[in-house]
C-alpha positions as CSV (number, residue, x, y, z in Angstrom):
1,X,-69.7,30.5,58.3
2,X,-66.7,28.2,58.0
3,X,-68.4,26.5,55.0
4,X,-68.9,29.8,53.3
5,X,-65.3,30.8,53.9
6,X,-64.2,27.4,52.5
7,X,-66.3,27.9,49.4
8,X,-64.9,31.4,48.9
9,X,-61.3,30.1,49.1
10,X,-62.1,27.3,46.6
11,X,-63.5,30.0,44.3
12,X,-60.4,32.1,44.7
13,X,-57.9,29.3,43.9
14,X,-58.6,29.3,40.1
15,X,-58.3,33.1,40.0
16,X,-55.0,32.9,42.0
17,X,-53.7,30.3,39.6
18,X,-54.7,32.3,36.6
19,X,-53.0,35.4,38.0
20,X,-49.8,33.4,38.8
21,X,-49.8,31.9,35.3
22,X,-50.2,35.4,33.8
23,X,-47.7,37.3,35.9
24,X,-45.3,34.8,37.4
25,X,-42.8,33.4,34.8
26,X,-41.7,30.5,36.9
27,X,-45.3,29.3,37.6
28,X,-46.0,29.8,33.9
29,X,-43.0,27.7,32.9
30,X,-43.9,24.8,35.2
31,X,-47.5,24.8,34.0
32,X,-46.4,24.6,30.4
33,X,-43.8,21.8,31.1
34,X,-46.4,19.9,33.1
35,X,-49.0,20.2,30.4
36,X,-46.4,19.0,27.8
37,X,-45.6,15.9,29.8
38,X,-49.3,15.2,30.6
39,X,-50.1,15.5,26.9
40,X,-47.4,13.0,25.9
41,X,-48.6,10.5,28.6
42,X,-52.3,11.0,27.7
43,X,-51.7,10.6,23.9
44,X,-49.5,7.5,24.6
45,X,-52.3,6.0,26.7
46,X,-55.0,6.7,24.2
47,X,-53.1,5.6,21.1
48,X,-51.3,2.5,22.4
49,X,-54.4,0.2,22.0
50,X,-54.7,1.2,18.4
51,X,-50.9,0.7,17.8
52,X,-51.1,-2.6,19.6
53,X,-53.5,-3.9,16.9
54,X,-50.7,-3.6,14.4
55,X,-48.0,-4.8,16.8
56,X,-44.5,-3.4,17.0
57,X,-44.1,-1.5,13.7
58,X,-42.4,1.6,12.4
59,X,-45.8,2.5,10.8
60,X,-47.0,3.3,14.4
61,X,-44.6,6.4,14.3
62,X,-47.3,8.1,12.3
63,X,-49.7,7.9,15.3
64,X,-47.1,9.4,17.6
65,X,-46.4,12.1,15.0
66,X,-50.1,13.0,14.7
67,X,-50.3,13.2,18.6
68,X,-47.4,15.6,19.0
69,X,-48.0,17.9,16.0
70,X,-50.8,19.9,17.7
71,X,-48.5,21.0,20.5
72,X,-46.9,23.7,18.4
73,X,-50.2,25.4,18.0
74,X,-51.1,25.1,21.7
75,X,-47.7,26.7,22.6
76,X,-47.7,29.3,19.9
77,X,-44.4,28.0,18.4
78,X,-43.8,28.6,14.8
79,X,-41.7,26.0,12.9
80,X,-39.6,27.2,10.0
81,X,-37.8,24.5,8.0
82,X,-34.9,25.1,5.6
83,X,-33.7,22.4,3.2
84,X,-36.6,20.0,3.5
85,X,-36.0,19.1,-0.1
86,X,-32.8,17.2,0.9
87,X,-34.9,14.5,2.6
88,X,-37.0,14.0,-0.6
89,X,-35.2,10.8,-1.5
90,X,-36.1,7.1,-1.5
91,X,-32.7,6.0,-0.2
92,X,-32.0,4.9,3.4
93,X,-30.0,7.2,5.6
94,X,-29.1,8.1,9.2
95,X,-30.2,11.5,10.6
96,X,-28.1,13.2,13.2
97,X,-29.5,16.1,15.1
98,X,-28.6,18.4,18.1
99,X,-30.5,17.7,21.3
100,X,-31.7,20.6,23.5
101,X,-34.8,19.6,25.4
102,X,-38.0,17.5,25.3
103,X,-39.3,20.2,23.0
104,X,-37.1,18.6,20.3
105,X,-40.0,16.2,19.8
106,X,-42.0,19.1,18.2
107,X,-39.3,19.8,15.8
108,X,-38.7,16.2,15.0
109,X,-42.2,15.4,14.0
110,X,-42.1,18.4,11.6
111,X,-39.5,16.7,9.4
112,X,-39.2,13.1,10.3
113,X,-39.6,11.0,7.1
114,X,-41.7,7.9,6.6
115,X,-40.2,4.7,8.0
116,X,-37.8,6.5,10.3
117,X,-37.3,5.6,13.9
118,X,-35.3,7.4,16.6
119,X,-32.7,5.7,18.8
120,X,-33.5,6.5,22.4
121,X,-32.0,5.8,25.8
122,X,-33.2,2.5,27.3
123,X,-34.6,4.2,30.4
124,X,-37.5,5.5,28.3
125,X,-38.7,2.0,27.8
126,X,-39.6,1.8,31.5
127,X,-41.8,5.0,31.5
128,X,-45.1,3.2,31.6
129,X,-47.5,3.8,28.7
130,X,-45.0,6.2,27.1
131,X,-42.4,3.5,27.0
132,X,-45.0,1.0,25.7
133,X,-46.0,3.4,22.9
134,X,-42.4,4.0,22.0
135,X,-41.7,0.3,21.8
136,X,-44.8,-0.3,19.6
137,X,-43.6,2.4,17.3
138,X,-40.4,0.6,16.6
139,X,-38.1,3.0,18.5
140,X,-34.7,1.4,19.1
141,X,-33.5,1.4,22.6
142,X,-29.8,1.6,23.6
143,X,-28.0,1.3,27.0
144,X,-25.7,4.2,27.2
145,X,-23.8,2.8,30.1
146,X,-23.0,-0.6,28.7
147,X,-20.6,-0.2,25.7
148,X,-20.7,-3.8,24.5
149,X,-24.5,-3.8,24.4
150,X,-24.5,-0.5,22.6
151,X,-22.2,-1.8,20.0
152,X,-24.4,-4.8,19.5
153,X,-27.5,-2.6,19.0
154,X,-25.7,-0.5,16.4
155,X,-24.6,-3.6,14.5
156,X,-28.1,-5.1,14.6
157,X,-29.6,-1.8,13.6
158,X,-27.3,-1.6,10.5
159,X,-28.6,-5.0,9.4
160,X,-32.2,-4.1,10.2
161,X,-32.1,-0.9,8.1
162,X,-31.4,-2.9,5.0
163,X,-33.8,-5.8,5.8
164,X,-36.7,-3.6,6.8
165,X,-36.1,-0.5,4.8
166,X,-35.6,1.7,7.8
167,X,-34.2,5.2,8.4
168,X,-32.8,6.1,11.8
169,X,-32.7,9.3,13.8
170,X,-29.9,9.8,16.4
171,X,-29.0,12.6,18.8
172,X,-25.2,12.1,18.8
173,X,-24.6,14.5,21.7
174,X,-26.1,11.8,23.9
175,X,-27.8,14.1,26.3
176,X,-29.7,17.4,26.4
177,X,-27.6,20.5,25.9
178,X,-29.1,24.1,25.9
179,X,-25.8,25.8,25.4
180,X,-25.1,27.6,22.1
181,X,-22.3,25.2,21.4
182,X,-22.6,21.4,20.8
183,X,-21.2,18.7,23.0
184,X,-18.7,16.3,21.6
185,X,-20.5,13.7,19.5
186,X,-20.7,10.0,20.4
187,X,-19.7,7.9,17.4
188,X,-22.5,5.3,17.4
189,X,-24.5,7.0,14.7
190,X,-21.5,7.3,12.4
191,X,-20.5,3.7,13.0
192,X,-24.1,2.8,12.1
193,X,-24.0,4.8,8.8
194,X,-20.7,3.3,7.8
195,X,-21.7,-0.3,8.6
196,X,-25.0,0.2,6.7
197,X,-23.1,2.2,3.9
198,X,-25.9,4.8,3.9
199,X,-25.5,8.6,3.9
200,X,-25.9,10.9,6.9
201,X,-28.2,13.9,6.9
202,X,-27.3,16.4,9.6
203,X,-30.2,18.4,11.0
204,X,-29.8,21.5,13.3
205,X,-32.5,23.0,15.5
206,X,-31.9,26.7,16.3
207,X,-31.4,27.6,20.0
208,X,-34.6,27.9,22.0
209,X,-33.2,30.7,24.1
210,X,-35.6,33.3,22.8
211,X,-38.6,31.4,24.1
212,X,-37.5,28.4,26.3
213,X,-34.9,28.0,29.0
214,X,-35.0,25.4,31.8
215,X,-32.3,27.3,33.7
216,X,-34.2,30.6,33.6
217,X,-37.6,29.0,33.9
218,X,-38.8,30.7,30.7
219,X,-41.4,29.2,28.3
220,X,-43.1,31.6,25.9
221,X,-44.1,31.6,22.3
222,X,-41.5,31.9,19.6
223,X,-40.0,30.5,16.4
224,X,-37.9,27.4,15.9
225,X,-35.8,27.1,12.8
226,X,-34.8,23.7,11.5
227,X,-32.0,23.4,9.0
228,X,-31.5,20.2,7.1
229,X,-28.0,20.1,5.7
230,X,-27.0,18.3,2.5
231,X,-26.2,14.6,2.9
232,X,-22.8,13.3,3.7
233,X,-21.8,10.1,1.9
234,X,-20.3,7.1,3.6
235,X,-19.9,4.8,0.6
236,X,-16.5,3.1,0.7
237,X,-15.7,4.3,4.3
238,X,-14.7,1.9,7.0
239,X,-14.5,2.0,10.8
240,X,-11.1,3.7,10.7
241,X,-12.8,6.7,8.9
242,X,-15.4,7.1,11.6
243,X,-13.5,9.6,13.9
244,X,-12.8,12.0,10.9
245,X,-16.4,11.5,9.7
246,X,-17.8,12.4,13.1
247,X,-15.8,15.6,13.4
248,X,-16.5,16.7,9.9
249,X,-20.3,16.3,10.4
250,X,-20.1,17.9,13.8
251,X,-18.3,20.9,12.5
252,X,-20.8,21.4,9.7
253,X,-23.6,21.4,12.3
254,X,-21.7,23.7,14.6
255,X,-21.3,26.2,11.8
256,X,-25.0,26.0,11.0
257,X,-25.9,26.5,14.7
258,X,-23.6,29.5,14.9
259,X,-25.3,31.1,12.0
260,X,-28.8,30.6,13.5
261,X,-27.6,31.6,17.0
262,X,-26.3,34.9,15.7
263,X,-29.8,35.9,14.5
264,X,-31.8,34.7,17.5
265,X,-29.7,34.7,20.6
266,X,-27.1,37.5,20.2
267,X,-23.5,36.7,21.3
268,X,-22.0,33.4,20.4
269,X,-19.6,31.0,22.2
270,X,-16.0,31.1,21.3
271,X,-16.3,27.7,19.6
272,X,-18.8,29.1,17.1
273,X,-17.6,32.2,15.3
274,X,-20.2,33.9,13.0
275,X,-19.8,32.6,9.5
276,X,-20.7,34.0,6.1
277,X,-24.1,32.8,4.7
278,X,-22.3,30.4,2.4
279,X,-19.8,28.3,4.3
280,X,-18.1,25.1,3.4
281,X,-17.5,22.4,5.9
282,X,-13.9,21.1,5.5
283,X,-14.1,17.5,4.5
284,X,-11.8,14.7,3.9
285,X,-12.6,11.8,1.6
286,X,-15.5,11.1,3.8
287,X,-17.8,13.8,2.6
288,X,-16.7,16.1,-0.2
289,X,-17.9,19.7,0.3
290,X,-21.1,20.9,1.8
291,X,-22.7,23.6,-0.4
292,X,-24.6,26.6,0.8
293,X,-28.0,25.9,2.3
294,X,-30.9,26.1,-0.2
295,X,-33.1,29.1,-0.4
296,X,-36.2,26.9,-0.2
297,X,-38.0,27.6,3.1
298,X,-41.1,25.8,4.4
299,X,-42.9,27.4,7.3
300,X,-45.5,25.8,9.5
301,X,-47.6,28.2,11.5
């Protein structure tokens, strides 16, 4: 009898889990987050041996991109990209992007160009096979808590960009932020662009609030809009121009985020008033004006 009861309970567990997944938002959220993390770990474990054959190389980023791209289909997240034509250039550049959650990986692989590597926190390097896969892909690691080491990494990266024909992706907020405003930007990415004398491309991911929130434990399907703003030149700038450059680029991104927030998340923070569709970002000699976003839209279902 006890064996029969035990078998019955074991049979009921999958049904209970299915019901919880269907009707309990918190359980649904944790299942999806767990699957996301397991997927990343599994893909890193499977692909690392193939990447290791090539050694540490930016070309291995293509393997990571291919591993992450299917997630949008599994989660029912539609990616809509504005301004992709801006990245259609052979020149080197630094990309700066707002950072909301681990889901940013799905947006990043939609638009990341060839021979582009992210700058990531050094802690990621110690995450087992994930860290190993990131290292093999040429990802640049930075110690956020040791300023001198961070400065050295930035200087070395500026030289490497030219020598190895690299582009670099940076999250200048420095940490995840799911608010509808942006945190103050750290200046490392802008020092990097000025030292390398390459332009900056700001990229803004729309707020995830309609389908994802770690605070509310919500994770459903939805649409993520990615807006690529026109490039900001740094030719002729020096380190003394970095503070103004940083604020100019941040304000352009804040304005773009405000526009997208108005359409997908309702009320906006006081820092981000709703703007007309065509808004200029005030610029000093660092940038010139930023024109209206292009009408070209590329959508990935």
